[in-house]
N, C-alpha and C positions, 0 to 999 in steps of 0.2 A: 504494500500500500504506500502510495506517495501522499504525504500529509504536509501541506504547506501552511505556515502561520505567518501572517503579516502583523507586525507589532511595532511599537515605539521603543520597546525594551527587549531586544533579542537575548541579551545576556541574562535576563531573569529566568530563562528556561534552563540554564546550565545545570542546576542541581537536579532537575527532573530527569535529565538524560543520563545521570550517573547511577541511577537506582532502578531496580525492578519496579514495574514491568517494562518500562520504556527501554532501559539499557539492554534487556534481554533480547529485544527484537530489532534494535537499531542496526542498520546495515544488512538486515535480512528481510524479515517480513515488513519492516517499517523503514521508509525513507523519509525522515523528518527534516524539513528545510525551514529555516527561519529567515525572514526578510524584514528589514527596517523601512518604514515609510520615508524616513529622512534621506535614505540613500538615493532615492529616485524622485524626491520632491522637485517639482518644476518651479518652485518659488525661491526667491532670494534668501540666502542664509539658511536654506533647508527648512523653511517654515512649514508647518503641517496643519496649523489650526488658525481659527479666526473667531471674532466676536459674533454672536448669534444675531441674525436679522430680527428686528423687533425689540432688541434690548434684552437685558437679563444678565445674570451672573454666569461666569464660566466661559470656557472656550469650546469650540466645536471642531472636530476633525473634518477637514475639507474634502469634498467629493472629488475635486481635481487631483488632490494628493493621492487618494486611494486609487483612482483610475490610472494615474501614472505608474503606480507600483504594480498594478495588475498588467498594464501594457508592457512594462519592462521585463516581467517574468514570463508572460504568456503570449506577448505580441498582440494583445487585445483582450477582450473579455473572454475568460476561459469557458470551455464547453462543459466542464464537469461541475460538480456541486460546490457552491461557494456559500459558506455559513458566516453570517454576521452575528457576533456575540452581543446581544442586546436584551435589556429587560422586557422588551415588547415581544420577544420571540417565544416559540414553543418551548415549554419547560422541559429540561433534560430529564429523561427517565431511562430505565434499562431498555425498553423497546426501541427508543430513539438511538441509544448507544449501539445496539445491535444493527440497526438500520445504517448508521454512519460507518460502522466497522466493516460493513459489507461492500463499501465503495472501494474502487481501485484507486481513485484519486479524490482528494478532498482538500479544500482550502478554508482556513479559518481567518476571519478578519477581526482583530481586536482593536478597541479604541481606548482613549483616556478622556480626561476633561468631562464635558457634558455629553460625550458620545459622538456618534456619527451625524454628519449632515444626512437628513432623511433620504436623500437621493441615493446614498450608498446602499441603504437597505432596499429601497424600491427598485433600483435599476442595476446595481453592480452585484448584488447578492441574490442567490436563489432561495435562501432560507435565512431565518433569524432564530437563534436559540438562546434561551436564558437558563442559567443554572439555579435560579431560585428568586423568590420575591424579596430581595434585599438589595442594597446599594453597595458597590465596591468602588475603589478609587480608579480602577481601570479594567481592561479586558484581559490582562495577562493571566490572572488567576482563573477566570472562567476558561480561557484557552487551555491552561494546564489541566484543569479538571477534565475537559473533553479529550485531550490527548491521552491522559492516563486511563480514562475509562475505555477508550478505543483500543489502546495498546494491549491491555490485559485480555482482550477478546481475540487477539491474534495468536496463531499457533506458536508455541515455544515461549510465550510471555511468562507463564507461571511455572514454578518448579514442578508442580504436579498438576497435570491437565484436569484431574478430578476436582481440583479446587474451584474451577469455574463452573462446575455443574450444579452442585448443591450449595448455592449461596443466595443471599437476599435478592429477590425479584427475578430469580431464574425460573424457567419453565418447570424444572424439576420440583420446585416448591410452589408451583402454581402462581407465581408472581408475588408471593408473600415474603415475609422476613425470615431470615435464617434462624435456626434453633440455637440455644445457648451452648457454649463450649466450656469444657473444664479440662485441666491438666494437673500434673503433680504440683504440690502434695495433695493426697486424697483428703486430708484433714488439716485445717489451718485455723487457729484461734476459735475452734469450735464450729467452724463453717465446713460442712461436708459436701461431698459430691453425690448426686442422685445415685442410689444403689443400682438402678438399671444400667448405668454406664459402666459399672464395675462387674456386671454379671457375665459378660462374654457371650450373651445371647443376642446375636446380631439382628434377629427378627424383632425382638422386643425393643432393642435400641433404635432401630429404624422407625418403628411405630411411635415410640416416645418422641423422637426428633420431629416427626411429622406433626404430631399433636402440639408440641411446643411451638413449632413454626406457625401453626394455625392460630393458637392462642395469642401469640405475639402480634400477628397480623390483624387480628380482630381488635386488640387493644389499641393498636396504632391508628 
């Protein structure tokens, strides 16, 4: 998968590429490319933003700057999926992650300040995606969330491929939350581990886990 991220802070992604799951698939299943809007800005002094028409606080990422970046990399508007990370977008969930992970090529557009000139979302992007109903200082963290979520769905990303089967929001758990996990020590400060998990009876363990998943999902 070729995954391109356009951002004002490419170096912010450095830590992400050093750890699993992204590091496990870089150079193989994942070709992650980072591009700075400033490098291709058509404006003097590499300006990328401007004051909003109609007044108001903050600065807006210009449509001509984003268009110039896309032109420089793709020679025009790309034919593949281009996702603008924006609060107005479709909220990210596991079905959307699976959908994006199935793409052969994908571009993410991140912004800062007051966000994008609306024409970026309307005319340069094919989709808009939000990672939740809250405000962040920029699109870098949302972009990293999307990259990480996609990367762990690629072959070889996880140390044990079974890890991606029975987890929260997976088909195996009918889209519900994952069951609770325990490990050694079996007793700590009077807090024990459910007896069924120590029984060695895998059928009972499986049934218990499915019930716990169902209960957690109902409470959520």
